[in-house]
Each structure stands twice: as structure tokens, then as C-alpha cells.
C-alpha positions in Angstrom: 151.3 122.2 71.7 148.7 119.6 72.5 147.4 119.3 76.0 148.1 115.9 77.7 144.9 113.8 78.4 145.6 113.9 82.1 145.0 117.7 82.1 141.7 117.5 80.2 138.2 117.4 81.7 135.1 116.6 79.5 132.5 119.3 79.1 129.1 118.0 80.5 126.6 118.0 77.8 124.2 120.4 79.5 126.9 123.0 80.2 127.2 125.7 77.6 130.7 126.4 76.1 130.7 130.0 77.4 130.2 128.7 81.1 132.7 125.9 80.6 135.3 128.1 79.2 134.8 130.7 82.1 135.0 128.0 84.7 138.8 127.3 84.8 140.5 130.4 86.2 137.6 132.0 88.0 136.2 128.7 89.2 139.5 127.1 90.4 140.3 130.4 92.1 137.1 130.5 94.0 137.4 126.9 95.0 140.9 127.4 96.4 139.8 130.4 98.3 136.8 128.7 99.8 138.9 125.6 100.7 141.6 127.7 102.3 139.3 129.2 105.0 138.1 125.7 106.1 134.4 126.4 106.2 132.1 124.4 108.5 128.3 124.2 108.4 126.7 127.1 110.2 129.9 129.4 109.7 129.2 132.9 108.7 131.5 134.1 105.8 131.7 137.4 104.0 132.6 137.6 100.3 133.6 140.9 98.8 133.0 141.4 95.2 130.3 138.7 95.6 128.8 139.4 92.1 132.0 139.3 90.2 133.5 136.5 88.2 135.3 134.9 91.1 133.2 136.1 94.0 129.9 135.0 92.6 131.3 131.3 92.4 133.0 131.6 95.8 129.7 132.6 97.4 127.8 129.7 95.8 130.5 127.2 96.9 130.4 128.5 100.4 126.6 128.0 100.4 127.1 124.5 99.1 129.5 124.0 102.2 126.5 124.9 104.6 127.8 128.4 105.4 125.8 131.5 105.8 127.1 133.9 103.1 127.0 137.7 103.3 127.9 139.1 99.9 129.0 142.6 99.4 127.9 144.0 96.0 126.2 146.9 94.4 122.5 147.1 94.9 121.8 146.2 91.2 123.2 142.6 92.1 121.3 142.1 95.3 118.4 140.1 93.7 120.8 137.6 92.1 122.6 137.1 95.3 119.3 136.7 97.3 118.1 134.1 94.6 121.2 132.2 95.3 120.8 132.0 99.1 123.3 134.9 99.7 122.6 137.7 102.0 123.3 141.0 100.0 124.9 144.0 101.6 126.0 147.2 99.8 129.6 148.3 100.2 130.7 151.6 101.1 130.5 153.8 104.3 129.3 151.9 107.3 129.7 148.4 105.8 131.3 147.1 108.8 128.3 148.0 111.0 126.0 146.5 108.4 128.0 143.2 108.5 128.0 143.1 112.2 124.2 143.7 112.4 123.4 140.9 109.9 125.9 138.5 111.4 124.8 139.0 115.0 128.2 140.4 115.7 130.3 137.1 114.8 132.0 136.6 111.4 133.9 133.3 111.1 135.6 133.8 107.7 136.3 136.3 104.9 137.1 135.9 101.2 138.3 139.1 99.5 138.0 139.1 95.7 138.0 142.9 95.3 140.8 144.5 97.4 140.8 148.1 98.6 140.7 147.6 102.3 138.7 144.5 102.8 141.4 142.6 104.5 141.6 145.3 107.0 137.9 145.2 107.5 138.1 141.4 108.0 140.6 141.9 110.7 138.5 144.6 112.4 135.6 142.3 112.4 137.6 139.9 114.4 138.2 137.2 111.8 141.3 135.1 112.5 144.1 135.6 110.1 144.1 131.9 109.0 140.4 132.3 108.0 140.9 135.3 105.7 141.8 134.8 102.0 142.5 137.5 99.5 143.1 136.9 95.9 144.2 140.4 95.2 145.4 142.5 98.0 148.9 141.0 98.5 150.4 143.8 100.4 147.7 143.7 103.1 148.0 139.9 103.2 151.8 140.2 103.9 151.1 142.9 106.6 148.3 140.9 108.4 149.5 137.3 107.7 146.4 136.3 105.9 146.1 133.7 103.1 146.4 134.4 99.3 145.3 131.0 97.9 143.7 131.2 94.5 144.2 129.8 91.0 147.7 128.5 91.6 146.4 126.2 94.4 143.3 125.2 92.6 144.4 124.6 89.1 144.0 121.0 88.7 142.0 118.6 86.5 140.5 117.2 89.7 139.2 120.5 90.9 138.0 121.4 87.5 136.0 118.1 87.2 134.4 118.7 90.6 133.2 122.2 89.4 132.0 120.8 86.1 130.0 118.3 88.0 128.4 120.9 90.1 127.6 122.9 87.1 126.0 119.8 85.4 124.0 119.1 88.6 122.6 122.6 88.8 124.5 123.3 92.2 126.6 126.0 90.6 125.9 128.8 88.0 128.5 130.7 86.1 126.9 134.1 85.4 128.2 135.5 82.0 128.3 139.3 82.0 129.1 139.5 78.3 130.6 137.6 75.4 133.1 139.4 73.2 134.7 138.4 69.9 138.4 138.1 70.1 138.6 141.2 67.8 136.9 143.2 70.4 139.4 142.2 73.3 140.3 146.0 74.0 136.5 146.7 74.6 136.4 143.7 76.8 139.3 144.9 78.9 137.7 148.4 79.1 134.6 146.7 80.7 136.8 144.7 82.9 138.6 147.7 84.3 135.3 149.2 85.5 135.2 146.3 88.1 131.4 146.3 88.2 130.6 143.5 86.0 128.2 140.8 87.2 129.8 137.5 86.5 132.4 136.6 83.8 133.5 138.5 80.8 134.1 135.8 78.0 136.3 136.2 74.9 135.0 134.0 71.9 137.7 133.0 69.2 
């Protein structure tokens, strides 16, 4: 089946195929998550999984919106976050206190791309439910009444064109963790299951 032209977006000449191919689901999910929390310039937002495929894009989009971004990630990814204007913090015990210290006690919004208790953390930090978005922890979202906007809400050609434009202009980077051939799809999934990749895993046909 051929795609209809209305659903197609040209790849900018200066954007590699790997980044362009990784942009759709991860990029549109991040776009919708950032849009859902209505960021304003000067807001402080926390992004969990900030070095992952979706989180790394969400953190950059939030910075582009003028927000101060606190990114939760392993120490190995802190330099990349710092280089992209994000304040890096390690996850684990005491993360709530570390966030409060860096944010001066006030967090305006929270994007959860990782799950495992971050919705509860956002609530404990005093973030309003309508400014919390999780793309993964749907049970917690139902319990606390927070948002779950992601790829379904962002998957349009218009959004993809905006993201491609940001890539072409150098205002967005899609970090590629590793490129696998289609024959190595099982190995790619094994790496994905570790949930510690920096950026996107790409399958090459």
C-alpha cells in the first residue's frame, strides 16, 4: 500500500536517514508530551529518562520553549544533557530532594518517559495533575488524573514537518544509540529491554 502524499514529509537534505527515520514515533511522542503540559518561558520542568529516545527529544523541545529543564538520567549521560542546556540529575534514592534543591523548591511541570514511580514523584513535588504527562505509566495516570498524551496525539504530517525543520536548522538533535540490520532485530530488542540506551535504536532494512 502506498502512502498518500498528504501524509508525506520531505527529508531535509542535511538530515541523515537514520535521524529522519527515528524522528516519527519518538519525535511526535515527545512533541505531544511537551505540548500537553503547556510550557511557558521560565517554567521549570523535569523529564525522566531524559537521555532516552523520547526523553532526549522532549528535553530539547522544552528548552526550545524557554523552560529550565531538569533531566533525570544516569551519570554517563550527564555531559550530553549539559551540552544541550539541560540540568542533569541522577535518578535513585533522594532524587526528590535533589530536584527540589536544583529547582529552588518549585517544579511547574513533569514529563515521564520512563515509568516506575515518576508520576507519584511529580505529585509529591506539588506539580498540578494537568501539567504532568506520562507516556508509559497508564495505571498511575488513571489513579492521579494526569495526562497520557503521546504519539497518538502528535502523529501528524504537520508535527513531523515542524520537527524536521528543527533538525535541519540545528535546533534539535536525534541521538542514535546504535543502528542494527533488520536481521539483527532480536539483538536490538535485547538492547532496548535494558532501558539504558542513549537516544534511539534504529533498524536498517
